[in-house]
N, C-alpha and C positions, 0 to 999 in steps of 0.2 A: 503492498498499499503505499501510496507517498502521505508523507507526515509532512503535515503543514500547520500554520500557526494564522492565528486566528489578531487582524494588527489596523489600526482604532484609527490610523494614518500620521499625520508628521506631530502631530498633539498629542496622541497614544504615549503615555507615561511609560507601556516598553517599547523601544525604542527595535529598529529591523539589525540592530547588533546581536540585543539580547534575544533575537528570534533566532542570530541563525547558533547563536550559542547553547538554543536549548537541543542542536543535532536535526531540525526545521531544514528542510528543503525551499517549501512552496511557504504563501503569503495569500493564508483570504481577507478579503479588505473591498475597498469602495469606495469612490466618491464620495466621503459622509457627508460633507458639505450642498451636496448638490438633496436635498430631501425634499424637493417643492414637487413633483411629478414629471418633470422638464424633464429634454431629451438630452445625456450626459454628449459635450461633444470630443470626438473623437482626439482632439489636438490636447485636452486634459489627460483623456486616456490613458495616451501614448508619454505625456509627460509622468505620470503617475508610475506608469508603469517603469520606468526609465529609472526611476529613482526607486525602487526595487528590488529592479537591476544590480543596479551599480553596489548595491551590499554585496551583490552574491545568490541571490533568491528569487524565485519564478514568483510570477497574481500569478496558480495555478486555478484558482474560484473567487469570483465577484458575492456578495456576501452581502446588500442584496440591494438590487435594485427600488427602493420605495415601490409597491406599488397601489396609485393614488386611491383617497379614498371613495371620490366619485366612481373606480371601475368598479369599488366590488358593493359600490350601493344601485349601479347597474342609474347614471339620473345620465342628463342630458350631456355634460361633461365627460361623459366616459369614453368616447368615442375618440376627442382628443389627444386622453392623456393616451391611450391607448396607444394612438399613430407617436407620441414621446418614445414609448415602451420600445414600439416597434426600430423608431432610429436611433435607441443604446442598445442595444441586442446588434445590428448593425455596427455599429463604430466598437463595441468590443473585437466581436467576430472580425475587422481589419486590425485591431492591434491583437490578434493570435491570442484571445484572451473567451473561449469558448462553453465556459461551465460556468451557468448563474446562478444562485440559491433565491428562491424571493419567502416570500410567507404571504396568506391569504386571510391573516386575521386581522377582524373588524375594532378599531378599535385603540384597541393594546396589542401590545405585542407582547412577549414576556411574560410574564407577568410574577414577583414574590412577597408575600410580605413582611420576610424577615431578610437583612441585607447581615446581618449579623449575626450568625445564628452558632452559636456555641458548639461547636465540635468536641469528642472523647482528647482528643490530642490536644486540644487547646489550638489549633486553629478555628474558623470563621466558615461558616458556608452559607448558601440561601438557604429559605427552606419556605416555602408552601403552605401558612397554616389554616386549615378550613374554617375552621372559629370566626379565627380574626379579623377573617375573608367576613364572612357570615357576618360580626360586629360591624365590619365598616360600612355592608353594602347596604345593611337592614337602618342601623344606629345612626351614624355618620353624615353616610350618603343618601339617604332615605330616598329609595331610587321606589318608582312610583310602582305596583306591584311585588317588592321586592319578598315577600311573605309567597306567594305562592310557590318561587323556586328551592322555599330550603320545608323539611320534615320541621314538624312541632318541636318532636325532641330536638331539630340544631335549631330552631329557632331560640328553644328555651337557654340552651346551651348558650348560645350570642348573650342574650339579654344574659345569664350572671359575670359572665366576663366582661361586657361593656360593664358589667357597677365595679369591677375592679379595677379596668384600664384609670391610667391618668391620660388628661387632655392631650398630656404630652404625647404618652407611649399609640393616643387614637391618633394625633397629628403624624408624630412619626408611619408608623402601620398606609397611613393616606399616604404621604409624600413618599414611602418605596413603591407604591402599587399604582401612583398615576401620573408623576413630576419624571416621569422622564429615560430609563436605562440607556444601557451603552446602543448604539442603531436604531432604534424608535423614532418615525416618522416627526409625532407631535410630544408634545406634554401639555400637562392640562392645568385649572385650576379647579374647586369642588362646582366652583357653578357652570365652565367650558368643556369640563368634563358631562355635566349632565346634559349641554346644552350633544355633545356630540354621541351619547345614545337614542338623547330624545332620535335625532337623524336615523335611525335603524329599526323606529318605532315598524311596524306590518312588514320587517324581512326577518324572516324566520331561518333553516337550512337548508331546508327546498332554495328559495329564492335566494340566498347567496349561494348555495351549488351551481345556481344555474347561473348566475352574473360569472362564478369562476368558468362554468365549460364557453361564457363566451367570450369571455378572455382568455382561453385557449384557445378555441377555435383561428380568434385573431391573429398569436403572434406564435404558435408554435410553427407553423408553415414559412415563417418567415424564419425562424430560430433551426429548423430544418435546412429552408434554400443558402444562410448563411456556413451551415456547419458547427452551429450551437449546440447544448445542452443545457437544457431550463430543466431545474428539479426544485419544487417542489418543496417548505420545509413543512412540518409537523407546527400543528398546535400548543398550544407552551402555558398553561398545562393544557392536557388534548381533554379537555371539556367546559359547561358553556360557562363564564364569568358574565356578571352583571342582565343576567335573562339575553346575551347578547347568543347570536351560534356558531360556531364550529361546526369544520366540515371538509376538516384534516385531520382526524384524530383514529380512526381505528381502521384496518383490515383491509372492511367496505371500501370506505372513503378513498382508501387506494386506487382498489381497482377500478369504482367512478370514476375517478379521473385519469386512472390511464389510458383507459375504454372513450374517454369522449373526443382524444384525440389520438386514436392510436399510430403513436410516432415516435422513433426510438428518440426525438428534440424531447417530449414529453416524458419527464422523469422523478422523480424523487430524488430528494435529499434524505438521507434516512439517519434520523438524530436518535440514537438509543435513550435519550434520557427523556424525549416529550414520548417517542409510544411503549417508552417502560414507566410513563407514571400511569401507566393504566393496565393493572392487574391481567382483563381478558386477553390485552395484544402478544401475541406470543411471537417477540422477534424474532431467532430465526428461522423461527417458521413462516414469515411474513420477509426475510429474508433470501430462502430463498423460492422461495413464487414473483417477485418480486423483482429477482438479480440482475436481471438483465438491463434494470430500466433504475439503476440505482444508481446516479450520476456523482456521491457524495455521500460522505458520513460524516455523524457528528457523537463523537463516541464519548460520549461522561452518563456518570450509574444517579439511580436515588436511591434515596430507602422513601418504601410508602409502611404506610400508617394507619392505620382500621377507622380512625374517621375520616378519614379522605387527605390529609396532610403526608408532606413529606420534604425530602429533605434533601442538597445532591453529598448524596454523599463521598469517597473514595471514589477512584474508577473502576478498582477489580472488586471492589462490594459491592454492598445495600442488594434489593430487589433483584436484578437481572443479570442471568451468569455472562461474563464481559467477554468470558471466554467461552462461551459457545457461538456467541456474535462475533466476536474476531473469527473464529473457525470460520460462520454459514461465509463471509466475507473475505474469504481469502478464498475459499468452496472457490463460490462465483469466477473468483481474476482467475483463476483454475479453467476453468467452464470456456472462459472469452479467452485466455490467453490461447487453447490449444484451439478454438474455436477462428482461431485468424481478426481478432479484433487489434484496434493500433488502437482502442481504446478502455488495453485489458485492465490498464493500473487503477483504482480506486484511491482518492484521494480522500483525508481526513485528515480534520484534526481533534486535537485533545478541547473539552467541553469544560466550562465552571469549573477553574479550580478551587480548586478551596485561597481563603486566604492564611497565608505560613510565611513565619519566620521575618523574612526583614522586611516584609511587604505589609507588616502588622503594623495598624501607625501612620502610613506613610500618609500624606491627605494627596494626592494626585491618584487615584485608584477608580477603575471600572469595575464595579461589583459583578464579579464573577471571573475575569478578566486579567487579574494580574498576575505577575510571569510565572513567580516562583512552584503553586499550586498546579498549572497547566503543564509547567517544568513536569513537575512531579507525575502525574498524569501520563504523559508524556511518554516518559520512562519506564511503564509499569507496562505502560499500553505497545510500548519497542518490542516489551520486554517479551511479552504475548508472544505477537506475531514473530522472532526470533524464533521462540520456542515452539511455534505450530507447526512452519517456513521451515525445520529443521528433517 
């Protein structure tokens, strides 16, 4: 597998020299300053790519070109922004960058209630606490009809928790959830967040899936024409938040996406952490079924809890058997190589490392994207790959 590392551009406290020091050879990045849905300019892509290559690395995967909200809503402006998206795909291909990861999550991107959850090692992990989330949704945000999305037991649990939390603690949960995490398209305060949710009134899972299908029917032919590979990232977490639909969460969702436009250019980002948050997703089986269309992998692990909460575990621990996940991905690589595919090698990156050692206390750290925790994860995954490849 091609070992890659996420890099957020020149402002990232993790530098390209740091990336080289991890042993990774590929960079996963984007023009992070262009988040308004406009087309990326070929000259800007070329300059960004040259900067990466001057550091002895390769820009292997684009993650991600934002999908404008109008496309997800299927509004009147959708056609304009789909046009921009097509232009960006073409500009990337002109510069030899052909693996493109994107997501279709409405309003919020990946979501966590706690960015500093202390784990037994004394490091810190990202955590989604299902009860804290319900507290925010029901009693701080006070979303209309939120009670309809929870059991009476969960509402009572949230009511008790709400009474035990201070105002500062509730405000911190809110900041973690809506103030904007790395690579998110938009940030909110409470009122603007309510307004963003209101845009999706009447948009259920069927409507969102239809809008995704319409998007794919437009962009996949362009990707196929220029030799690009699109790979959609699953929802994180892979279940409804704030009553919003999620349509990239299960094996059946993957089948629906891949059959909408049956083309090698229409593929998946296999995020073990996202899919692994659901106990009903059999990850090795999903890799075996969808392997030919997996163009990129995120390897991270989560520890699921009985109440629906989870936290980011060590890469080789947690609720997913990561060794079996890697074994299945390597088997897919071997199948592709025997088939003679030029793209037999799957790029992967370690995702959401713990905050460890000298990274603790630094003022400029992107949550989940500190250097040492991800480097530790990469080293562990590299060991598994080497052992299974022997």
